[in-house]
N, C-alpha and C positions, 0 to 999 in steps of 0.2 A: 395174295391180295388184298389184304383188310378194306381197300375203295377199292371201288369199278377204276379202271381204268380207261379215261377218253381217249387221250392222246398219248401214242409210244413213237420213239425216235430210236432208230439204231446208227452207233455213230460208229462204218467199220474204215479199216483201212481200201481194201480195195474191192473191186465190182467180185459177185458170188462170197464176198466171205458173211454178209446179212443172211443169205438162204443156208450155206453152210450151216451155219450156230446155232439160227434164230425164225430158221422159215418156217418151222411149223410154228412156231410158239405166234409168232406174227402175224400167221394165218387165220391164230383162233384169236387171238384179239380183235383181229377186223372184222369176223363174225361173230363175234361177242357186240361190234357197234364202234369199236376205237378207231379212233384216225390213224394212218401210221404215217411216216417220214421216215426217208434214209437220209443221212450224209455218208459218201463216198470221198475218202480226203483225197486216193489219190489216182490217179487216170489209170493204172492198170498197165501202163505201157511197156511194162520188161516181161512179162506174162507169156513169153510165146516162144517155142522149141523151131519153129518156123525161120530158116534162113534166109528166106523170102522177105518176107514181115520186116513193115517198119514200124518205130513208135507211135508214129502217128496216128498210121493203118489200125493200128491195133488197138488206138486210146479209142477212136472212133468204135469201132469191133464192139468193144468193152463195155463203152457208153450204151450203143442200143439193145446189147444183151442184158446186160442189168434192167433198163426198163422195160424191158419184156415181161424179165423174173419179177419185177414190182406189180407188175401189174396181174402177174400171175396170182400173187398173193392177193390182191387187193392194194396195194400199197399207194396210195394216194398222191404222193410228193416225191423227187430223188431228186437232193442235189450234191451234184459236184465239183467239189473245191479243185480241182486240179494239181495237185502235188504228184510231182515226177515219182512213179514206183519206186520202191527201194533206196529212196533214200527222206522219207520223213523223217524230219526232227521237231524238238521240243522244243519251237518258237514262239515268240510274241503273237507273229501273224499267224502259227496256225493258231494259239489259242483264242485270238480274236474270231480268228474266222469259226471255229466252233461253237464259242458262244456266244456268236452273233447268230449262226441256225438256231440255236437250242433259245435264245430270246423272240426270233423272229415263229418255232413252231409254240413255242411253249408246251412243252410236252411233261406228264406226270409220271411216266415210266419210261427210263432210258436206258436202251441195251446196248453194249460194248462188249471188246472182245478183253481177253487177261490180260494185264501188265506186268503180271510176273511169267516166267521161260515156267514149261511143265515137260513130264514125260510125249507130250505130243508135240512132234518138233513143228509139224506145220503151223501149230496152233504159236509158236514160242516164235514166228516172226517176228525179226525186228521192228517191220510197219507197223505189226502187229500191239510188237506190247506197245510200242510209242504211243502209238494213236489209243490206245485204252487210257494209258495215263491223263495225256493230257485229255479225254474229256472228260476225268475223274475232277481236274484239275481246273474244267470249265462248271461242271455242277456244283461244284464248291469250292470255291468260293467265285469264281470268274462271272458264271453267267447270272449270280445274283447278285449281287454287289453294285452298285449305281455307279461310282466312283473308280470301277476296275474298266477300263475302255476305252473312256469317254466320249470319244469319237463315234462310238456306235449310237450315242444318246443323240437326239431324243426319238429316234426310227426305232431301236432297238430295246424296248424299254426291260429293264432286268424279270427273272424268269428264277422261280428256288423249284427245280424238281423234287417230288417227291419221295422217287426209289430210283434206283440204279441195281439192273441184272447185270454181272460179269459172266460168259461165258466160260464154264466151268465143267468138265470130263474126272477130276477127283476129288472125293467128299464133299459135292456140292451140296449150301444147301436147299436149293427150290429144286423142282424136280416134276416138270411139266408134260402132261399126257398129249403126244400128238399123234396118237393112232387112228384119229380120224381123220388128219388134214398130215398125216406122212405121204399120201401118191400127190398130193399139189407142193409139198415140201420140193420132191423128186422131178416133180413136172417144171418148176421154176429152175431149181440146179440143171434139168438138162437144156433150158434158156442157153448158160454159158458156156456157148459151144465152142469155142475158140479156145477153152481149155481143157478139152478131152479128147483123146486118142480114141477110148474105149469107155463109153460111159455106164455100159453094162459093169464093167469090174468096179468104177466109182459109185452105181449104185448101190449094190451089193456092200461095198464099205461105210457105205452111209446107212444104211438098212439095218447091219449088225452091229456098229456104234448105238444107232438109237433103242435097238433091243435089247443091249445091252447096259445102256442108263437107266432104262424101264423097268432091269428084273426083279429089285428090290421093292420096288411097289408095285409090282404086276402091271403093269403097263406092256403092251405090248409095241410101244414105239413111246422114247421121251428125249425130249433135251434138258439141258440141264445146267444150273446158275449160280455164281455165290448173289446174295443181296445184300443192300445197300440201303439202307433207313434215314432218309436224310430229315436232320434233325432241325430246326430254327436256327 
């Protein structure tokens, strides 16, 4: 990053996506003095194999888990857009809502999921891909241009994001050393207890992936991204 990041926003589809893909990077930025915000598009109300669970109860549980994980990493703001889990569409409403949050928080850096299918099936979840594509469309041009979503004006003035990180596991542009915050990433992930029947196995997989991403750079653990620098 050529310039210091003072404000970082992470836009993801579900509670826990931010911690899996960028928890270490967010923790490092917060330690360096950045202010961080999460925008969670869905309520996560389908993510359970418990036959006694209801969507309404699960949404409440997952919101509290997400707030706890954010506190663990030092994320100052968490916004839930409340779209149904598994049903995200690239709609005007969603583009407006994400643009509004970008204009509200005014991040220098926006971190999002990957809009493309990859070999990692979880990373290719339809909600993830659509949310990522919407986030990119909002960065350029919708959050930037004053005539896009005129109903947001004047309360939410346009904002130009400087750069975007897209979560990436294949040939990334940027590899972030998270060795000193890996335990914090794991602690934040553990807050999402409703999602794990065997957290020890999840931790082992997350650590192995982070080790693999860091190997080429000599890092014990890393997260990886594609980087887009936004021109005027």
